[in-house]
C-alpha positions in Angstrom: -12.1 -2.4 17.1 -12.7 1.2 17.7 -13.9 2.7 14.5 -14.0 6.4 13.4 -16.7 8.7 13.1 -18.2 10.8 10.6 -16.8 14.3 12.6 -13.6 12.8 13.0 -12.9 11.7 9.5 -13.9 15.3 8.2 -11.4 16.8 10.8 -8.7 14.6 9.2 -9.7 15.4 5.8 -9.7 19.4 6.4 -6.3 18.6 8.2 -7.4 20.0 11.4 -6.1 17.3 13.8 -2.8 16.9 15.6 0.0 15.2 14.5 -0.5 12.6 17.2 -4.4 12.6 16.4 -3.6 12.4 12.3 -1.1 9.4 12.8 -4.1 7.7 14.9 -6.7 8.4 12.5 -3.9 6.8 9.6 -3.0 3.8 11.7 -6.2 2.8 12.4 -7.2 3.2 8.7 -4.1 1.3 7.3 -6.0 -2.1 8.8 -9.5 -1.0 9.1 -11.8 -1.5 5.3 -14.3 -0.8 6.9 -13.3 3.1 8.0 -11.9 3.4 4.1 -14.7 3.2 2.6 -16.6 5.3 4.9 -13.6 7.9 3.9 -14.2 7.3 0.5 -17.4 7.9 0.2 -17.0 11.3 2.1 -14.5 12.1 -0.4 -17.1 10.8 -3.4 -19.8 13.3 -2.1 -17.0 16.3 -1.8 -16.2 15.3 -5.6 -19.9 15.9 -6.4 -20.2 19.2 -4.4 -17.4 20.5 -6.4 -18.3 19.8 -10.0 -21.7 21.6 -9.0 -20.2 24.7 -7.8 -17.5 24.6 -10.3 -19.4 23.6 -13.7 -20.8 26.2 -15.3 -18.3 29.1 -13.6 -15.0 28.8 -15.9 -14.8 32.1 -17.6 -13.3 32.2 -21.6 -9.4 33.8 -20.0 -9.6 31.7 -16.7 -6.9 29.2 -18.1 -5.0 32.6 -18.3 -5.7 33.8 -15.3 -5.0 30.2 -13.3 -1.5 30.5 -15.0 -0.7 33.5 -13.8 -1.5 32.5 -10.4 0.2 28.5 -10.0 4.2 29.3 -9.7 6.3 27.8 -12.3 6.6 24.2 -10.9 3.7 23.7 -9.4 2.8 20.0 -9.2 6.8 19.6 -8.0 4.8 19.9 -4.5 1.3 18.2 -5.7 3.2 14.9 -7.3 7.0 14.2 -6.2 8.5 12.8 -9.3 10.0 9.9 -7.7 8.1 9.1 -4.0 9.7 6.8 -1.7 6.5 5.0 -1.2 3.0 4.7 -2.9 0.4 5.2 -0.3 -2.8 3.2 -0.1 -6.0 4.2 -2.1 -7.9 5.8 0.9 -4.5 7.4 1.7 -3.8 8.9 -2.1 -7.3 10.3 -2.3 -7.7 12.0 1.2 -4.1 13.8 0.7 -5.3 14.7 -2.6 -8.6 16.4 -1.2 -6.7 18.2 1.5 -4.1 19.9 -1.2 -7.1 21.1 -3.2 -7.5 23.5 -0.1 -4.5 25.6 -2.2 -5.4 27.5 -4.6 -2.9 26.3 -7.5 -4.3 22.6 -6.6 -7.9 24.0 -6.8 -7.2 26.1 -10.0 -5.8 22.2 -11.5 -8.5 20.3 -9.8 -11.2 22.4 -11.4 -10.5 21.9 -14.7 -8.9 18.3 -14.9 -12.0 16.9 -12.7 -14.5 18.7 -15.7 -12.8 15.9 -18.2 -11.2 18.5 -20.3 -8.5 21.3 -21.0 -10.2 24.4 -21.7 -7.1 25.5 -23.8 -4.3 24.7 -25.8 -2.3 26.6 -23.7 -3.7 25.2 -20.4 -3.2 21.8 -22.0 0.3 22.4 -22.3 1.2 23.8 -19.2 -0.9 21.1 -17.4 0.6 18.3 -19.0 4.1 19.3 -18.8 3.4 20.0 -15.0 2.1 16.4 -14.2 4.9 14.9 -16.2 7.5 17.3 -14.4 8.9 18.1 -17.9 9.5 20.9 -19.9 7.2 22.2 -22.1 7.3 21.1 -25.8 9.5 17.9 -24.6 8.5 15.1 -26.7 7.8 11.4 -25.5 8.0 8.0 -27.0 4.9 7.3 -28.4 2.7 4.4 -27.2 1.0 2.2 -29.4 -2.4 3.2 -27.7 -3.2 6.5 -28.6 -3.5 8.8 -25.5 -3.1 5.9 -23.2 -4.6 6.1 -20.1 -2.1 4.0 -17.7 0.7 5.9 -19.6 -0.4 8.7 -17.9 -2.0 7.4 -14.2 -0.2 4.2 -13.5 2.8 3.3 -11.8 5.8 3.8 -13.2 6.5 0.4 -14.5 3.1 -0.2 -16.2 3.3 3.7 -17.6 6.7 2.4 -19.0 5.4 -0.4 -20.3 2.5 1.3 -22.0 4.8 3.8 -23.5 6.9 1.2 -24.7 3.9 -0.3 -27.0 2.2 -3.0 -24.5 -0.9 -1.2 -24.0 -3.9 -2.6 -25.6 -6.9 -0.6 -26.4 -10.5 -2.4 -25.4 -13.0 0.1 -25.8 -15.6 -3.0 -24.6 -18.9 -1.6 -23.0 -22.3 -2.7 -20.8 -25.3 -0.5 -20.7 -28.2 -0.8 -18.4 -30.4 1.5 -16.3 -29.2 4.6 -18.1 -25.2 3.9 -17.0 -22.4 2.4 -19.3 -19.3 0.8 -17.5 -16.3 0.4 -19.7 -12.6 -1.0 -19.8 -10.9 1.3 -22.3 -7.0 -0.1 -22.3 -5.0 -3.4 -20.5 -1.5 -3.4 -19.8 -0.3 -6.9 -19.1 2.8 -9.5 -18.9 3.6 -12.4 -17.1 4.0 -10.6 -13.5 0.8 -8.2 -13.5 -2.3 -6.8 -15.3 -3.6 -3.3 -15.3 -7.1 -2.6 -16.5 -8.4 1.0 -17.0 -12.4 1.4 -16.8 -14.8 4.5 -16.1 -18.4 4.8 -15.4 -20.7 7.3 -17.3 -24.8 8.6 -16.7 -26.5 8.9 -19.9 -25.3 11.9 -20.6 -21.5 10.8 -20.8 -21.1 12.5 -17.4 -17.9 10.1 -15.6 -19.3 9.1 -12.5 -16.9 7.8 -9.8 -18.9 7.4 -6.1 -19.7 3.6 -7.3 -16.1 2.8 -6.6 -16.0 2.3 -2.9 -19.5 0.1 -2.5 -18.1 -1.8 -5.7 -15.1 -2.4 -4.1 -16.7 -3.4 -0.9 -19.0 -6.1 -2.4 -16.0 -7.3 -4.8 -14.7 -9.2 -2.0 -17.3 -11.1 -1.6 -19.0 -11.8 -5.0 -17.4 -12.9 -7.9 -17.3 -9.6 -10.1 -14.0 -10.1 -11.6 -12.5 -13.4 -12.9 -9.8 -14.3 -15.3 -10.4 -17.6 -18.1 -7.7 -18.8 -20.3 -8.8 -18.9 -23.7 -10.4 -22.1 -23.4 -13.0 -20.9 -20.7 -11.2 -22.5 -17.6 -11.2 -20.2 -14.9 -8.0 -19.3 -13.7 -7.4 -19.2 -9.8 -3.9 -18.6 -7.9 -3.2 -22.1 -5.8 -4.0 -19.9 -2.3 -7.1 -18.4 -3.6 -9.1 -21.9 -4.8 -11.0 -22.2 -1.4 -10.3 -18.6 -0.4 -13.9 -16.8 1.5 -13.0 -13.2 -0.7 -11.3 -14.8 -4.0 -11.5 -11.1 -5.5 -9.8 -9.3 -2.5 -6.4 -8.8 -4.2 -7.5 -6.5 -7.0 -5.8 -3.4 -6.3 -8.7 -0.2 -6.9 -7.7 3.2 -7.4 -10.2 6.1 -8.4 -9.1 9.4 -10.3 -10.5 12.9 -10.7 -11.0 12.2 -14.9 -13.6 9.7 -14.4 -11.2 6.5 -14.6 -10.8 3.8 -12.0 -7.9 1.3 -12.6 -7.7 -1.9 -11.5 -4.5 -4.0 -10.6 -3.7 -7.4 -9.6 -0.4 -10.1 -9.9 -0.7 -12.3 -11.9 2.4 -14.2 -10.8 0.7 -16.6 -8.3 -1.3 -18.5 -10.9 1.4 -19.8 -12.2 4.7 -21.8 -11.0 6.4 -20.8 -14.0 5.9 -17.5 -15.8 6.8 -19.2 -18.9 3.3 -21.4 -18.4 1.3 -18.2 -19.0 -1.1 -18.5 -21.6 -0.5 -16.6 -25.0 -4.2 -15.2 -24.5 -6.4 -14.4 -21.2 -9.7 -13.3 -20.9 -11.2 -10.7 -18.0 -15.0 -11.1 -17.3 -16.5 -8.3 -15.2 -20.1 -9.3 -14.0 -21.2 -6.6 -12.0 -24.8 -6.7 -10.5 -25.2 -3.3 -8.6 -23.2 0.4 -8.8 -23.9 2.5 -6.0 -28.0 1.8 -5.3 -28.9 0.7 -8.9 -29.0 -2.6 -9.6 -28.3 -4.3 -13.3 -26.4 -6.2 -14.9 -23.4 -5.0 -16.7 -21.2 -8.3 -18.1 -18.7 -7.9 -20.5 -15.3 -9.9 -21.6 -12.0 -7.8 -22.0 -9.4 -9.8 -23.9 -5.9 -9.6 -23.3 -3.5 -10.7 -25.7 -0.3 -12.2 -23.9 2.1 -12.9 -27.0 4.0 -9.5 -26.9 4.8 -9.4 -23.5 5.7 -12.8 -23.1 8.1 -12.4 -26.3 9.8 -9.4 -24.4 10.5 -11.3 -21.1 13.8 -12.7 -20.3 14.1 -14.8 -17.1 18.4 -15.5 -16.2 18.9 -18.6 -14.2 21.6 -17.4 -11.3 22.0 -19.8 -8.4 24.0 -18.2 -6.4 24.6 -19.3 -2.8 25.7 -18.1 0.6 25.7 -19.0 4.2 25.5 -15.8 6.3 27.6 -15.9 9.6 24.0 -16.7 11.3 23.6 -19.8 9.6 21.3 -18.3 7.1 21.5 -20.0 3.8 20.5 -18.2 0.8 20.5 -19.2 -2.8 19.7 -16.4 -5.6 18.0 -18.3 -7.8 17.0 -16.1 -10.7 15.9 -12.8 -11.9 13.1 -12.0 -14.6 12.9 -8.9 -16.4 9.1 -8.1 -18.0 7.9 -5.0 -19.7 6.3 -3.9 -16.3 8.8 -4.7 -13.7 11.7 -7.0 -12.6 11.4 -10.3 -10.4 13.8 -11.7 -8.3 13.6 -15.2 -6.6 15.9 -15.9 -3.9 15.8 -19.4 -1.8 16.3 -19.5 2.2 17.0 -22.2 4.3 15.8 -22.4 7.5 16.1 -24.2 10.9 12.5 -25.3 12.6 10.7 -22.3 14.0 13.9 -20.4 13.1 13.0 -16.8 11.8 15.4 -15.0 9.5 15.0 -12.0 7.5 17.3 -10.1 5.3 18.2 -7.1 3.5 20.0 -6.7 0.0 20.7 -4.1 -3.0 21.0 -4.7 -6.7 23.6 -2.4 -8.1 24.8 -1.7 -11.5 28.4 -1.4 -12.8 29.0 2.1 -11.8 28.1 1.4 -8.0 24.4 2.9 -8.6 21.7 1.3 -6.4 18.8 0.4 -9.1 17.1 -1.9 -6.2 16.6 -3.1 -2.9 14.6 -5.0 -0.7 13.8 -5.0 2.9 12.0 -7.2 5.9 8.2 -6.0 5.2 8.4 -5.9 9.5 11.0 -3.0 9.3 9.2 0.3 10.0 8.9 2.6 6.9 11.5 5.2 8.5 14.4 2.7 8.7 13.4 0.8 5.5 16.3 0.1 2.8 13.5 -1.1 -0.1 14.3 1.1 -3.4 12.7 1.0 -6.6 10.2 -1.3 -5.0 7.0 -2.5 -6.6 4.3 -2.0 -3.6 1.4 -3.1 -5.5 2.1 -6.4 -6.6 -0.7 -8.2 -3.7 0.4 -11.5 -2.9 2.1 -13.5 -0.8 6.2 -12.4 -0.9 6.9 -16.2 0.4 6.2 -19.9 0.0 7.3 -22.6 1.9 9.4 -24.5 0.4 10.8 -28.3 1.4 14.0 -26.6 3.1 12.3 -23.3 3.9 10.9 -20.6 2.5 11.2 -19.2 -1.6 11.4 -15.0 -1.9 9.6 -13.2 -4.7 10.5 -9.3 -4.9 9.1 -7.1 -7.8 10.8 -4.0 -8.4 10.3 -1.2 -11.0 11.7 -2.3 -14.9 16.0 -2.0 -14.2 18.2 -0.9 -17.3 19.0 -4.4 -18.8 22.1 -3.0 -20.6 24.3 -2.7 -17.5 26.0 -5.6 -15.5 24.1 -6.1 -12.4 25.5 -7.4 -8.4 23.7 -8.4 -5.7 24.8 -7.7 -2.5 23.7 -8.5 0.8 23.0 -6.0 3.5 21.8 -7.1 6.8 20.4 -10.3 8.2 17.9 -10.3 11.3 17.8 -13.2 13.2 15.4 -14.0 16.4 17.8 -14.2 19.6 16.9 -14.5 23.6 15.3 -11.6 25.3 15.0 -11.0 29.2 12.5 -8.0 29.1 10.4 -8.1 32.7 9.1 -5.4 33.2 6.6 -5.4 36.5 4.1 -2.5 36.5 2.8 -1.6 40.3 -0.9 -0.5 39.3 -0.9 1.5 42.4 1.8 3.8 40.8 0.2 3.6 37.4 -3.5 5.0 38.9 -1.3 7.7 40.0 0.0 8.8 36.9 3.7 7.7 37.7 5.6 6.7 34.6 7.9 3.3 35.1 11.0 2.2 33.2 12.6 -0.9 32.2 15.4 -2.2 30.3 16.4 -4.8 28.3 20.0 -5.4 26.4 19.6 -1.7 25.7 16.2 -1.6 24.5 14.1 1.2 27.0 10.7 1.4 27.7 8.5 3.6 29.5 4.7 2.6 30.4 2.0 4.8 32.4 -2.2 5.3 32.8 -3.4 6.7 29.6 -4.9 9.9 29.3 -6.9 11.9 27.0 -4.4 14.4 25.0 -5.7 17.9 26.4 -4.8 19.6 23.0 -7.0 17.3 21.0 -8.9 18.8 18.3 -11.4 15.8 18.2 -12.1 13.0 20.6 -11.8 9.3 19.7 -14.3 6.9 21.2 -11.4 5.5 22.7 -11.0 8.5 25.3 -13.9 7.7 27.0 -13.6 4.2 26.6 -12.9 1.3 24.2 -15.8 0.7 21.6 -16.6 -1.9 19.3 -18.7 -1.8 16.0 -21.4 -3.9 15.8 -22.7 -5.6 12.9 -25.8 -2.4 12.6 -23.0 0.1 12.9 -23.9 0.6 16.4 -21.0 0.8 18.9 -20.7 -1.3 22.3 -18.7 0.0 24.8 -16.0 -3.0 25.9 -14.9 -2.6 29.5 -10.8 -3.0 30.4 -7.8 -1.0 31.1 -5.3 1.3 29.1 -2.0 2.1 29.4 0.6 4.2 26.7 3.9 3.3 26.3 7.1 4.0 24.4 10.0 1.8 23.0 13.6 3.3 22.1 15.5 -0.2 21.0 18.9 -0.1 21.2 21.1 0.4 17.9 21.4 -3.6 17.0 17.7 -4.4 18.0 15.6 -4.4 14.2 13.3 -1.4 13.9 11.0 -4.2 14.6 7.9 -3.9 16.9 9.3 -5.4 19.9 5.2 -6.0 21.3 4.9 -8.7 18.9 6.3 -10.6 21.7 5.5 -9.5 24.8 3.7 -11.2 27.0 1.0 -9.9 29.8 0.1 -11.2 33.1 0.0 -10.7 36.7 1.6 -11.4 40.2 -0.2 -14.7 40.1 0.8 -15.4 36.6 -3.2 -15.4 35.4 -2.3 -14.4 31.5 -4.1 -11.6 29.8 -4.3 -12.4 26.3 -7.1 -10.3 25.0 -4.3 -7.3 24.8 -5.2 -4.5 21.7 -1.8 -2.3 20.5 -2.6 0.9 18.7 0.8 2.1 17.4 0.9 6.0 16.8 4.5 6.8 16.9 7.4 5.0 14.8 10.4 7.4 14.5 14.5 6.4 13.5 17.4 8.4 15.2 20.5 7.7 15.1 20.1 3.9 14.4 17.8 3.3 16.6 13.6 2.9 16.5 11.7 4.3 18.6 8.1 3.1 18.7 5.0 4.3 20.5 1.5 3.7 21.5 -0.9 2.2 24.0 -2.2 -1.2 25.2 -5.7 -1.8 25.7 -6.9 -4.7 27.9 -10.4 -5.8 27.1 -12.0 -7.4 30.1 -9.9 -6.2 33.1 -12.4 -4.6 35.5 -10.4 -5.5 38.6 -7.0 -4.5 38.9 -4.3 -7.0 40.2 -1.3 -5.6 41.9 0.8 -6.0 39.4 0.8 -6.5 35.6 4.0 -8.1 34.7 5.0 -7.5 30.8 7.7 -10.3 29.8 9.4 -11.2 26.3 11.9 -14.3 26.1 12.5 -13.2 22.3 13.8 -9.9 20.2 14.9 -9.4 16.4 18.6 -8.2 16.3 19.6 -7.0 12.8 23.3 -7.9 11.9 24.3 -4.8 9.6 26.5 -5.0 6.8 27.2 -8.8 6.2 29.4 -8.6 3.0 28.9 -11.0 0.6 28.4 -9.6 -2.9 28.2 -11.9 -6.2 27.2 -10.6 -10.2 23.7 -11.8 -11.2 23.3 -10.2 -14.7 25.9 -9.5 -17.3 24.3 -6.9 -19.4 24.1 -6.9 -23.4 
């Protein structure tokens, strides 16, 4: 693993990287929890510095000065009303920090991170800006006064809170001068969201504990869920898991609170089996470097949410021209979202995937699913809940059962299921023979298969790079003590432009690398720094590192016997729900 240095992380946070290097950093952060936590710690230090700088610097008329500086609609840029997808916590926080470098963002952050709004005028302005609504517009009142989740959570949890499903808890545990408090819960049979905070003895919110707490939560039973009788509930796939708490999704906010989310669906094979009451227990032994005992129990009443949930059986089946058998089983409406259950019948060793839309009676797409293997730029997903962290597919006797989750859909209209694309695994004949002598001369070698075009060349350092990656002067692996060890090997770059009928999925997943003697090189590492979708063709770019390759063969041969093909506009639709 080629982990990032502090200098590289700071350059990324200060937005000093070239687009290519920025993508490299984000690609690494997407799969490296170690570097995510390092980034979070650096952000926490920046937060503390900001609070010190601005703590006593606000004048009595600062609110009016800030309002005059800000544009009429400042947060349309800072906080889009309907983002196409929610970035992971590390990326959301780093984006927030970079945006603070503008005067408008800095001004908002100064006021909000202080834990108060300094005047009614500014409070109204900020509230209107962050809700992207006109000042003075009244929203429905939730059962919890001043609900955190209505303001901070994703739109499904926020809507549930607005509709009266938020439960005020305010349970605290204090030790070593630190108070850990759980303020609020929203839960239905699909998922649960909890708001918590940590404050020092003076009541000042602290957030630096988050990264270390999260990193330890994968190894320690910090959070468990029980029924009313005290039985510990565990999803079937986690009963013997090494990291039983990993699925909790954590986000930290500048107002000094954190949200913890996880799905509940995998605990029960039937949503109707969810108990009327749950208990969430916290057992925290360390916050930052301070050891102590913060233990508390959070009661969660599920009766109201269960009463509001409705499951409708559909059971509509279809076999596509490609032989994929689909059965749209059921749809469940819950306060925080909608669940679609679809069965697939697969042949042995067969890999098939699909996309679909759910449209209302006006033809408007209210939800859409696409394969998780499709790159973001080509994905047809719409209204999808990304933070339901569990396997979307379970094996069945005849194939697989898929679970898809969407933000709340208006139940007053008729809904229709429309199948989109079907993705099938087809035969390929890629045979790219790379003469290493030509590669060493920095020549570009091309290959083609069924309209897919590939180029390969020896890796070269980007002369315009703002900062260096360790991989530029050799591939490095991080040791247990944090040091790095250089790994010997050979570095190639490649670009793949796929044909219009090839699915926008990484073709390298099928690649086999050998030499002219037939020796197979299995220690291949791929770093993808380019994914684009233009004119119906997916474009991939990145590098291949062949670990432990110290002497070059005459040829490196990249072959592939399979590829994923997209069959577009498969025509099948069926009514799945009749509105009330």
